[in-house]
C-alpha positions in Angstrom: 21.7 -14.1 9.8 21.4 -16.9 7.2 19.0 -16.4 4.4 17.2 -18.5 1.8 14.3 -17.9 -0.6 12.0 -19.6 1.9 13.3 -18.2 5.2 10.4 -15.6 5.1 8.1 -18.5 6.2 9.6 -18.3 9.7 8.5 -14.7 10.2 5.1 -13.1 10.8 3.4 -12.1 7.6 0.6 -9.6 6.6 -1.7 -9.3 3.6 -1.6 -13.0 2.7 -4.5 -15.2 1.5 -5.5 -18.4 3.4 -5.4 -21.3 1.0 -7.6 -24.2 2.0 -6.0 -26.8 -0.1 -2.3 -26.8 1.1 -1.4 -29.8 -1.0 -2.6 -28.0 -4.2 -0.7 -24.9 -3.2 2.5 -26.9 -2.8 1.9 -28.5 -6.2 1.5 -25.1 -7.9 4.6 -23.7 -6.2 6.6 -26.8 -7.4 5.4 -26.1 -11.0 6.4 -22.5 -10.8 9.9 -23.4 -9.6 10.5 -25.3 -12.8 9.2 -22.5 -15.1 11.7 -20.4 -17.1 12.7 -17.0 -15.6 10.9 -13.9 -16.9 13.9 -11.6 -16.6 17.7 -12.2 -16.4 19.9 -11.2 -13.6 22.1 -9.1 -15.9 19.1 -6.9 -16.8 18.4 -6.3 -13.1 22.0 -5.2 -12.6 21.7 -2.9 -15.5 18.6 -1.3 -13.9 20.5 -0.9 -10.6 23.2 1.0 -12.4 20.6 3.3 -14.0 18.8 3.9 -10.7 22.2 4.9 -9.3 22.5 7.5 -12.0 19.1 8.8 -11.2 20.0 9.0 -7.5 22.9 11.2 -8.4 20.7 13.4 -10.6 22.2 12.1 -13.8 18.9 10.5 -15.0 15.2 10.5 -14.2 12.8 7.7 -13.4 9.3 7.4 -14.8 7.6 4.4 -13.3 3.9 3.8 -14.1 1.2 1.4 -15.0 -1.9 -0.3 -13.8 -3.1 -0.3 -10.2 -3.7 -4.0 -10.7 -3.4 -6.0 -13.9 -6.4 -8.2 -14.6 -7.0 -11.5 -16.5 -10.1 -10.1 -18.1 -8.7 -7.0 -19.7 -5.6 -8.5 -21.1 -5.0 -7.5 -24.7 -2.2 -6.2 -27.0 -3.8 -2.7 -27.6 -3.9 -1.9 -23.8 -0.3 -2.8 -23.4 0.7 -0.9 -26.5 -1.1 2.2 -25.3 0.6 2.1 -22.0 4.0 1.6 -23.7 3.4 4.6 -26.0 2.3 6.8 -23.0 5.5 5.9 -21.2 7.5 6.9 -24.3 5.6 10.2 -24.6 6.2 11.1 -21.0 9.9 10.2 -21.3 10.3 12.4 -24.4 8.7 15.4 -22.7 10.8 15.1 -19.5 14.1 14.2 -21.4 13.6 17.1 -23.8 13.4 19.7 -21.0 15.8 18.1 -18.5 18.5 16.9 -20.8 18.6 13.7 -18.7 18.1 10.1 -19.9 14.9 8.5 -18.7 14.8 5.2 -16.8 11.5 3.7 -17.9 9.8 1.2 -15.5 6.4 -0.3 -16.1 4.0 -1.5 -13.3 3.2 -4.4 -15.5 4.0 -8.1 -16.2 3.4 -9.1 -12.6 1.3 -6.4 -10.9 -1.5 -8.7 -9.9 -1.6 -8.7 -6.1 -3.1 -5.8 -4.0 -2.9 -5.1 -0.2 -6.3 -4.3 1.3 -7.3 -2.2 4.4 -9.7 -4.9 5.5 -9.7 -8.7 5.2 -13.4 -8.6 4.4 -15.9 -6.7 2.3 -19.6 -6.4 3.0 -22.5 -5.8 0.5 -26.2 -5.9 1.3 -25.5 -7.7 4.5 -23.3 -10.4 2.9 -19.7 -10.5 4.2 -17.0 -12.1 2.0 -13.2 -12.0 1.8 -11.8 -8.9 0.1 -10.6 -9.0 -3.5 -6.8 -9.2 -3.3 -5.9 -9.2 -7.0 -6.4 -11.7 -9.8 -3.3 -13.7 -8.8 -5.3 -14.6 -5.6 -9.0 -14.4 -6.2 -11.7 -12.9 -8.4 -13.2 -9.4 -8.3 -16.8 -10.9 -8.6 -18.6 -10.6 -5.3 -19.5 -14.3 -4.7 -18.3 -16.9 -2.2 -16.8 -19.1 -5.0 -15.0 -16.2 -6.7 -13.5 -14.8 -3.5 -12.0 -18.1 -2.5 -8.1 -17.9 -2.9 -7.1 -20.3 -5.8 -3.4 -21.2 -6.1 -3.8 -22.0 -9.8 -4.1 -18.3 -10.4 -0.4 -18.0 -9.9 0.1 -20.1 -13.0 -2.2 -17.8 -15.0 -0.4 -14.7 -13.7 3.0 -16.2 -14.8 1.8 -16.9 -18.3 0.2 -13.5 -18.7 3.3 -11.9 -17.4 5.4 -13.8 -19.9 3.2 -12.7 -22.8 3.3 -9.1 -21.6 7.0 -9.2 -21.3 7.4 -10.7 -24.8 5.2 -7.9 -26.2 7.1 -5.1 -24.4 10.4 -6.5 -25.7 9.0 -6.5 -29.2 7.8 -3.0 -29.0 11.1 -1.8 -27.5 13.2 -3.4 -30.3 10.8 -3.7 -33.2 10.6 -0.1 -34.4 7.8 1.4 -32.3 10.4 3.2 -30.1 12.2 4.7 -33.1 12.5 8.5 -32.6 11.5 8.9 -36.2 8.1 7.5 -35.2 7.5 10.0 -32.3 4.3 11.3 -33.9 2.8 7.8 -33.7 3.1 7.8 -30.0 0.4 10.4 -29.6 -2.7 8.4 -28.7 -5.6 9.0 -31.0 -8.1 10.2 -28.3 -5.7 13.0 -27.1 -4.4 14.3 -30.4 -7.1 17.0 -30.6 -6.8 18.0 -26.9 -4.5 20.9 -26.0 -2.0 18.5 -24.3 -1.9 16.3 -27.4 -1.2 19.4 -29.6 1.5 20.4 -27.1 3.2 17.0 -27.6 3.0 17.5 -31.4 5.0 20.6 -31.0 7.8 18.7 -29.3 7.5 16.0 -31.9 8.1 18.5 -34.7 11.2 19.8 -32.9 12.5 16.2 -32.5 11.9 15.7 -36.3 14.2 18.6 -37.0 16.8 17.2 -34.7 16.5 13.8 -36.4 17.0 15.5 -39.8 20.2 17.1 -38.6 21.5 13.8 -37.3 20.7 12.2 -40.6 22.6 14.9 -42.4 25.5 14.1 -40.0 25.4 10.4 -40.9 23.5 9.1 -37.9 20.3 7.2 -38.7 18.2 4.6 -37.1 19.8 2.0 -39.3 23.4 2.6 -38.1 22.6 4.0 -34.5 20.5 1.5 -32.5 20.0 4.1 -29.7 17.7 6.1 -32.0 15.3 3.2 -32.7 15.4 1.1 -29.5 14.7 1.5 -25.8 14.4 -0.5 -22.7 11.3 -0.6 -20.5 11.9 -2.5 -17.2 9.2 -4.3 -15.3 8.2 -4.0 -11.7 5.5 -5.0 -9.2 4.7 -5.1 -5.5 6.1 -8.4 -4.2 3.2 -9.1 -2.0 2.4 -12.8 -2.6 5.6 -14.4 -1.4 4.7 -17.9 -2.4 4.9 -16.7 -6.0 8.0 -14.6 -5.5 9.9 -17.4 -3.8 9.1 -19.8 -6.6 10.7 -17.4 -9.2 13.8 -16.7 -7.1 16.8 -18.3 -8.7 20.6 -18.4 -8.4 22.4 -16.4 -11.0 24.9 -18.6 -12.8 27.5 -15.7 -13.1 27.5 -14.3 -9.6 25.9 -17.1 -7.5 23.6 -14.5 -6.0 19.8 -14.9 -5.7 17.6 -12.8 -8.0 13.9 -12.6 -8.3 13.3 -13.4 -11.9 9.7 -12.3 -12.0 10.6 -8.6 -12.5 13.6 -6.4 -12.8 12.5 -4.4 -9.7 10.2 -5.3 -6.8 8.8 -3.1 -4.1 7.5 -3.5 -0.5 4.2 -1.8 0.3 3.5 0.6 3.2 1.4 -2.1 4.9 4.1 -4.8 4.8 7.3 -3.0 5.7 7.6 -4.3 9.3 11.2 -4.7 10.2 10.5 -8.1 11.9 8.1 -9.2 9.1 8.3 -11.8 6.3 8.5 -9.3 3.5 11.6 -7.5 4.8 13.1 -10.9 5.4 12.5 -12.0 1.8 13.7 -8.7 0.3 17.0 -8.5 2.2 18.3 -11.6 0.4 17.6 -10.8 -3.3 20.0 -8.8 -5.4 17.4 -7.0 -7.6 17.0 -3.3 -7.1 14.1 -2.9 -4.7 11.7 -0.3 -3.6 9.9 0.5 -0.4 6.9 2.7 0.1 7.3 5.5 2.7 4.0 6.6 4.1 2.8 9.1 6.7 3.2 6.7 9.6 7.0 6.2 9.0 9.3 7.6 11.7 12.9 8.9 10.9 14.7 6.3 13.1 12.5 3.5 11.7 13.3 4.6 8.2 17.1 4.6 8.8 16.8 1.1 10.3 14.8 -0.1 7.3 17.3 1.3 4.8 20.2 -0.4 6.6 18.3 -3.7 6.7 17.4 -3.6 3.0 20.7 -2.2 1.8 23.3 -3.3 4.3 26.2 -2.6 1.9 24.9 1.0 1.2 25.0 0.4 -2.6 24.0 3.1 -5.0 20.9 2.2 -7.0 19.9 -0.7 -4.8 17.1 0.9 -2.8 14.3 3.2 -4.1 12.3 5.0 -1.4 8.9 5.7 -2.8 7.3 8.6 -0.9 3.5 8.5 -0.5 2.4 11.1 2.0 -0.5 12.9 0.5 -0.7 16.6 -0.6 -1.7 17.9 2.8 1.0 16.0 4.8 4.1 15.9 2.7 5.4 19.3 3.7 5.3 18.4 7.4 6.2 14.7 7.4 8.7 14.2 4.6 11.5 16.7 5.5 12.4 14.9 8.8 12.6 11.6 7.0 14.8 13.0 4.2 17.1 14.7 6.7 17.5 11.5 8.7 18.6 9.5 5.7 20.8 12.3 4.4 22.5 12.8 7.7 23.1 9.1 8.1 24.9 9.2 4.7 22.8 6.4 3.3 22.6 5.8 -0.5 19.0 5.8 -1.6 17.0 6.8 -4.6 14.0 9.1 -3.8 10.9 9.0 -6.0 7.4 10.2 -5.4 4.1 8.3 -5.5 1.5 11.1 -5.5 -1.4 8.6 -5.9 -1.8 6.6 -2.8 -1.9 9.4 -0.3 -4.6 11.3 -2.2 -7.4 8.8 -2.4 -10.9 10.1 -1.5 -14.5 8.9 -1.7 -16.6 11.0 -4.1 -20.2 12.0 -3.4 -21.3 9.5 -6.1 -19.6 6.6 -4.2 -16.6 6.2 -6.5 -13.1 6.1 -5.1 -11.1 8.8 -6.9 -8.1 11.2 -6.7 -8.1 14.9 -7.4 -5.5 15.8 -10.1 -4.7 19.1 -8.3 -3.7 17.2 -5.2 -1.5 14.9 -7.3 0.3 17.9 -8.9 0.6 19.6 -5.5 2.4 16.6 -3.9 4.8 16.3 -6.8 5.7 20.0 -6.7 6.2 19.8 -2.9 8.5 16.7 -3.4 10.7 18.6 -5.8 10.7 21.8 -3.6 11.7 19.8 -0.4 14.6 18.2 -2.2 15.7 21.5 -3.5 15.7 23.0 0.0 17.7 20.1 1.4 20.3 19.8 -1.4 19.1 16.3 -2.3 17.9 14.7 -5.6 14.3 14.2 -6.6 15.0 11.1 -8.8 11.6 10.2 -10.3 7.9 9.6 -10.2 5.8 6.5 -9.5 2.3 6.6 -11.0 -0.8 4.5 -11.3 -1.8 5.3 -14.9 -3.2 3.9 -18.1 -3.0 4.6 -21.8 -6.8 4.3 -21.9 -9.3 7.1 -22.0 -10.7 6.4 -18.5 -12.5 8.7 -16.1 -11.2 7.7 -12.7 -9.4 10.8 -11.4 -11.1 14.2 -11.3 -9.7 17.4 -12.5 -6.8 18.4 -14.9 -6.8 21.3 -17.3 -6.3 19.1 -20.4 -9.4 17.0 -19.8 -11.6 18.3 -16.9 -13.3 15.3 -15.3 -16.0 16.1 -12.7 -17.4 13.8 -10.0 -20.5 13.2 -12.2 -18.2 12.0 -15.1 -16.6 9.2 -13.1 -19.2 6.7 -13.9 -18.9 7.0 -17.7 -15.5 5.1 -18.0 -14.5 3.9 -14.6 -12.7 0.6 -15.4 -10.0 0.1 -12.7 -9.7 -3.2 -10.9 -8.9 -1.5 -7.6 -7.7 2.2 -7.3 -8.3 5.1 -9.7 -5.6 5.8 -12.3 -4.5 8.8 -14.3 -5.6 8.6 -17.9 -3.3 9.4 -20.8 -4.2 13.1 -20.9 -3.6 13.5 -17.1 -0.3 11.6 -17.1 1.0 13.6 -20.0 0.0 16.8 -18.4 1.9 15.8 -15.3 5.0 15.1 -17.4 4.8 18.6 -18.9 4.5 20.0 -15.3 7.7 18.1 -14.3 9.4 19.5 -17.5 8.5 23.0 -16.4 10.1 22.3 -12.9 13.3 21.2 -14.7 
């Protein structure tokens, strides 16, 4: 079937806003089509090669960041803290596994969110649901909840600024292995998990001293002072994604230049839907969430539709079952894909299947359930002779109280209200994310 960046418009679509001013929407889309790309096709190809390595067990993926980025809480310190947390987690897992870490941030574009209901009701007032800052505002008012196409322009500029900062951190010295102690965030240094990271830091210092004695320093070996953090987001708002889809001048293939990797959510993965139609034509590495309603034959058909050439590193299947369901529901899916000899990269999202409502009214996730699902994911792969290639987390480098539990910083239900700052779903704080990284290192 023929494909173009706008062929998705001929297919049924879910989770999309209804813009009242269509002329204004077309005007904004036209502006976005003229804007410079945020990433280059060659970078996306590099990421695909690294994902292929992870799929073979030669590398490990750490993908993480905000549930939903916001216009209001956009600042350099927040981005820097997330960057440092990703570096910390990467060092912990790389040190124990001996594998290079593929670092992917949920940032520089993670603005749209799928919702379980089109409407939200408070005190008898019913309004359209908040769908992320790229679409409408979180404030509960009629004006704020009206979808505004200009928000796509704001999302683009914030993504560009975030990308610029990430590139600067990656190349400007912060990623230097001689600076590993500086990655330990201030508010966790005195916690047991922060002290545990300091122990690894000291061992890395000794290794760096040995390399210096052997003539290898940050000045003559760029690998010691630079890194790459790729960007990703859920490609939910296809008006925005289409506008940033461009033809690569080298290969003449279409790439989405808004992010290195895009993924499809569990609510928009219909085989005959607009999102699958859009994704089947771009050459970026892509992801697809695999939830508890997925059936084995459906998954095989989905993989073949999204990766018709059966390329390694092209398709990342992001499992999100929930701690109580993964042992029952995941093995048949894994076996079906394995037996069909399909090349995929398996990662685990232990966040979305473990959401619960606390007694105090806050949406939360229990850290023990998150750990349990990750452990089950690794165990199931071990039993089937396949590769657990990585983790996909909603997390922040900030000292928030959104997920309960963890040994390093026990958060109770009563603590949630003290620093509950998420735009949508609860995130792991830096302590919890780093504790999870140590747990993964123990599995290795």
